[in-house]
N, CA, C and O of each residue as an XYZ file, in Angstrom:
376
protein
N     119.309    125.066    113.445
C     118.788    124.031    112.587
C     118.299    122.893    113.480
O     119.014    122.420    114.364
N     117.068    122.472    113.225
C     116.452    121.399    113.995
C     116.081    120.283    113.028
O     115.505    120.541    111.971
N     116.407    119.045    113.384
C     116.094    117.896    112.548
C     115.088    117.024    113.283
O     115.245    116.732    114.468
N     114.061    116.616    112.565
C     113.000    115.754    113.142
C     112.734    114.627    112.164
O     112.470    114.875    110.987
N     112.800    113.390    112.637
C     112.524    112.243    111.784
C     111.105    111.749    112.045
O     110.690    111.613    113.195
N     110.362    111.481    110.967
C     108.985    111.011    111.059
C     108.885    109.590    110.529
O     109.774    109.102    109.832
N     107.785    108.941    110.874
C     107.500    107.641    110.267
C     107.187    107.872    108.795
O     106.742    108.952    108.408
N     107.423    106.854    107.982
C     107.338    106.989    106.524
C     105.996    107.546    106.066
O     105.968    108.462    105.244
N     104.893    107.026    106.567
C     103.584    107.484    106.105
C     103.304    108.924    106.506
O     102.759    109.693    105.714
N     103.671    109.296    107.725
C     103.470    110.675    108.189
C     104.358    111.643    107.402
O     103.936    112.747    107.059
N     105.588    111.215    107.123
C     106.513    112.044    106.347
C     105.955    112.308    104.951
O     105.980    113.444    104.478
N     105.454    111.266    104.292
C     104.929    111.425    102.934
C     103.709    112.346    102.911
O     103.578    113.170    102.006
N     102.812    112.216    103.900
C     101.650    113.115    103.968
C     102.104    114.556    104.166
O     101.610    115.464    103.497
N     103.046    114.767    105.086
C     103.535    116.116    105.374
C     104.243    116.700    104.150
O     104.039    117.863    103.803
N     105.068    115.893    103.505
C     105.804    116.353    102.324
C     104.837    116.745    101.204
O     105.055    117.742    100.515
N     103.783    115.972    101.024
C     102.815    116.319     99.980
C     102.060    117.597    100.330
O     101.722    118.372     99.435
N     101.785    117.834    101.627
C     101.180    119.104    102.042
C     102.117    120.276    101.756
O     101.680    121.331    101.294
N     103.402    120.085    102.031
C     104.379    121.144    101.734
C     104.355    121.500    100.253
O     104.303    122.675     99.889
N     104.394    120.492     99.413
C     104.436    120.721     97.969
C     103.180    121.446     97.498
O     103.260    122.331     96.646
N     102.022    121.080     98.042
C     100.755    121.659     97.611
C     100.499    123.047     98.179
O      99.958    123.905     97.481
N     100.880    123.288     99.447
C     100.413    124.497    100.127
C     101.495    125.496    100.528
O     101.188    126.669    100.742
N     102.732    125.072    100.634
C     103.791    125.975    101.100
C     104.412    126.725     99.924
O     104.272    126.329     98.767
N     105.097    127.812    100.247
C     105.762    128.638     99.234
C     107.198    128.134     99.047
O     107.925    127.907    100.015
N     107.583    127.967     97.788
C     108.944    127.538     97.477
C     109.536    128.491     96.455
O     108.953    128.718     95.394
N     110.697    129.050     96.777
C     111.386    129.931     95.842
C     112.027    129.102     94.733
O     112.413    127.956     94.964
N     112.143    129.662     93.543
C     112.774    128.927     92.444
C     114.196    128.490     92.799
O     114.952    129.230     93.429
N     114.533    127.294     92.387
C     115.875    126.713     92.567
C     116.264    126.520     94.033
O     117.453    126.449     94.343
N     115.291    126.434     94.936
C     115.574    126.158     96.345
C     114.912    124.851     96.749
O     113.816    124.537     96.286
N     115.567    124.101     97.600
C     115.016    122.830     98.076
C     114.119    123.027     99.295
O     113.402    122.107     99.689
N     114.152    124.214     99.895
C     113.386    124.452    101.114
C     112.045    125.117    100.803
O     111.833    125.664     99.720
N     111.151    125.051    101.789
C     109.821    125.641    101.689
C     109.651    126.661    102.808
O     110.187    126.481    103.902
N     108.908    127.728    102.539
C     108.556    128.709    103.565
C     107.110    128.485    103.963
O     106.208    128.526    103.125
N     106.896    128.244    105.264
C     105.557    127.981    105.776
C     105.216    129.058    106.791
O     105.994    129.330    107.705
N     104.048    129.671    106.628
C     103.586    130.691    107.564
C     102.754    130.025    108.649
O     101.851    129.238    108.364
N     103.073    130.354    109.898
C     102.352    129.821    111.056
C     101.830    131.011    111.843
O     102.584    131.933    112.154
N     100.537    130.994    112.168
C      99.945    132.060    112.972
C      99.582    131.503    114.334
O      98.886    130.494    114.449
N     100.071    132.184    115.371
C      99.823    131.781    116.748
C      99.473    133.030    117.552
O     100.307    133.919    117.725
N      98.230    133.093    118.045
C      97.796    134.207    118.897
C      98.208    135.577    118.357
O      98.927    136.320    119.025
N      97.765    135.899    117.184
C      98.029    137.192    116.535
C      99.490    137.413    116.150
O      99.845    138.489    115.669
N     100.322    136.427    116.351
C     101.724    136.509    115.919
C     101.866    135.668    114.660
O     101.182    134.659    114.487
N     102.752    136.094    113.800
C     102.987    135.369    112.560
C     104.462    134.989    112.483
O     105.345    135.803    112.753
N     104.708    133.743    112.110
C     106.065    133.226    111.981
C     106.228    132.604    110.604
O     105.276    132.073    110.033
N     107.436    132.675    110.083
C     107.760    131.989    108.838
C     108.846    130.977    109.169
O     109.928    131.327    109.639
N     108.530    129.716    108.912
C     109.466    128.629    109.179
C     109.976    128.101    107.851
O     109.191    127.739    106.974
N     111.288    128.059    107.707
C     111.909    127.533    106.483
C     112.252    126.067    106.743
O     113.070    125.744    107.604
N     111.594    125.179    105.965
C     111.730    123.740    106.166
C     112.261    123.091    104.901
O     111.894    123.460    103.785
N     113.140    122.110    105.106
C     113.648    121.344    103.974
C     113.439    119.858    104.246
O     113.961    119.330    105.228
N     112.673    119.173    103.378
C     112.572    117.721    103.511
C     113.935    117.093    103.187
O     114.635    117.538    102.277
N     114.290    116.066    103.938
C     115.587    115.423    103.761
C     115.372    113.925    103.556
O     114.245    113.438    103.638
N     116.439    113.212    103.295
C     116.301    111.774    103.098
C     116.053    111.066    104.428
O     116.206    111.662    105.494
N     115.674    109.810    104.360
C     115.373    108.978    105.531
C     114.244    109.562    106.378
O     114.260    109.447    107.604
N     113.262    110.191    105.721
C     112.053    110.706    106.368
C     112.344    111.790    107.406
O     111.687    111.855    108.445
N     113.316    112.625    107.124
C     113.670    113.705    108.040
C     113.180    115.046    107.513
O     113.137    115.283    106.306
N     112.811    115.917    108.446
C     112.497    117.316    108.149
C     113.525    118.175    108.858
O     113.857    117.930    110.018
N     114.022    119.173    108.168
C     115.020    120.070    108.742
C     114.424    121.476    108.789
O     114.067    122.041    107.756
N     114.322    122.032    109.992
C     113.909    123.430    110.156
C     115.184    124.261    110.089
O     116.004    124.229    111.006
N     115.340    124.993    109.015
C     116.575    125.742    108.777
C     116.619    127.054    109.555
O     117.657    127.418    110.109
N     115.495    127.760    109.596
C     115.431    129.023    110.330
C     113.983    129.423    110.517
O     113.083    128.889    109.868
N     113.774    130.368    111.413
C     112.434    130.902    111.652
C     112.522    132.413    111.772
O     113.503    132.961    112.273
N     111.477    133.070    111.302
C     111.362    134.519    111.397
C     110.057    134.870    112.097
O     109.037    134.210    111.899
N     110.099    135.903    112.910
C     108.873    136.475    113.467
C     108.537    137.696    112.625
O     109.397    138.538    112.366
N     107.290    137.788    112.203
C     106.860    138.887    111.332
C     105.990    139.833    112.141
O     104.959    139.432    112.681
N     106.407    141.090    112.223
C     105.604    142.132    112.848
C     105.058    143.019    111.740
O     105.806    143.553    110.921
N     103.761    143.161    111.733
C     103.127    144.026    110.735
C     102.941    145.401    111.341
O     102.317    145.557    112.390
N     103.494    146.400    110.662
C     103.441    147.772    111.132
C     102.875    148.628    110.012
O     103.349    148.559    108.878
N     101.858    149.441    110.323
C     101.234    150.284    109.298
C     102.207    151.301    108.718
O     102.113    151.645    107.540
N     103.136    151.783    109.530
C     104.076    152.798    109.067
C     105.239    152.204    108.276
O     105.608    152.729    107.225
N     105.810    151.123    108.771
C     107.026    150.563    108.168
C     106.768    149.337    107.296
O     107.680    148.874    106.611
N     105.568    148.810    107.305
C     105.301    147.586    106.551
C     105.568    146.368    107.413
O     105.025    146.253    108.512
N     106.394    145.463    106.928
C     106.691    144.219    107.640
C     108.094    144.293    108.229
O     109.047    144.679    107.552
N     108.204    143.922    109.482
C     109.500    143.854    110.145
C     109.751    142.383    110.470
O     108.957    141.756    111.171
N     110.850    141.836    109.964
C     111.187    140.442    110.198
C     112.300    140.351    111.236
O     113.309    141.052    111.143
N     112.106    139.483    112.223
C     113.115    139.260    113.248
C     113.532    137.797    113.200
O     112.688    136.907    113.307
N     114.816    137.544    113.040
C     115.337    136.182    112.998
C     115.260    135.566    114.394
O     115.715    136.168    115.367
N     114.694    134.383    114.491
C     114.619    133.668    115.764
C     115.847    132.774    115.862
O     116.088    131.939    114.990
N     116.623    132.955    116.930
C     117.849    132.170    117.084
C     117.739    131.142    118.216
O     118.656    130.347    118.425
N     116.629    131.157    118.936
C     116.425    130.222    120.031
C     115.940    128.885    119.463
O     114.837    128.800    118.921
N     116.770    127.840    119.588
C     116.430    126.539    119.025
C     115.179    125.924    119.647
O     114.481    125.150    118.991
N     114.890    126.258    120.898
C     113.686    125.724    121.541
C     112.426    126.263    120.864
O     111.447    125.536    120.697
N     112.455    127.526    120.481
C     111.306    128.123    119.786
C     111.182    127.529    118.386
O     110.076    127.211    117.951
N     112.287    127.376    117.683
C     112.254    126.782    116.345
C     111.731    125.345    116.428
O     110.920    124.931    115.599
N     112.184    124.605    117.403
C     111.714    123.235    117.592
C     110.217    123.199    117.893
O     109.499    122.351    117.364
N     109.751    124.104    118.730
C     108.328    124.163    119.067
C     107.490    124.512    117.837
O     106.424    123.933    117.630
N     107.962    125.447    117.026
C     107.243    125.796    115.801
C     107.169    124.604    114.849
O     106.132    124.364    114.231
N     108.258    123.864    114.733
C     108.271    122.681    113.874
C     107.294    121.629    114.396
O     106.549    121.035    113.617
N     107.294    121.395    115.704
C     106.375    120.419    116.288
C     104.917    120.831    116.062
O     104.083    119.991    115.722
N     104.607    122.114    116.247
C     103.250    122.596    115.983
C     102.859    122.388    114.522
O     101.737    121.977    114.226
N     103.764    122.665    113.638
C     103.488    122.504    112.215
C     103.253    121.036    111.859
O     102.332    120.725    111.105
N     104.066    120.145    112.387
C     103.869    118.717    112.146
C     102.524    118.269    112.711
O     101.805    117.497    112.076
N     102.188    118.749    113.898
C     100.952    118.360    114.563
C      99.712    118.853    113.815
O      98.755    118.102    113.626
N      99.736    120.127    113.390
C      98.542    120.700    112.754
C      98.525    120.523    111.245
O      97.464    120.633    110.630
N      99.667    120.253    110.632
C      99.733    120.153    109.183
C      99.943    121.527    108.558
O      99.852    122.548    109.238
N     100.219    121.543    107.285
C     100.468    122.785    106.562
C      99.123    123.367    106.129
O      98.360    122.726    105.406
N      98.847    124.589    106.582
C      97.557    125.210    106.242
C      97.675    126.095    105.022
O      96.688    126.694    104.596
């Protein structure tokens, strides 16, 4: 779990992008955001928190395989999760 605090205006813009563009499961406070980097696909689970904080709860790497479909691998390296969160904040929710 990675926590990142933003300035109020940046937090509000990011939060509104999450609400408009990210996937949210019913009855969950977190959002699933897909990030594509050099033919790799990642799913970052983010939860907006109070005091302008964003919490990256977990990340998955998605491998697309024609035979097996989608293979999801849980990312446990906090440096990678932090980097994915920073990229997402920098580029915005697509």
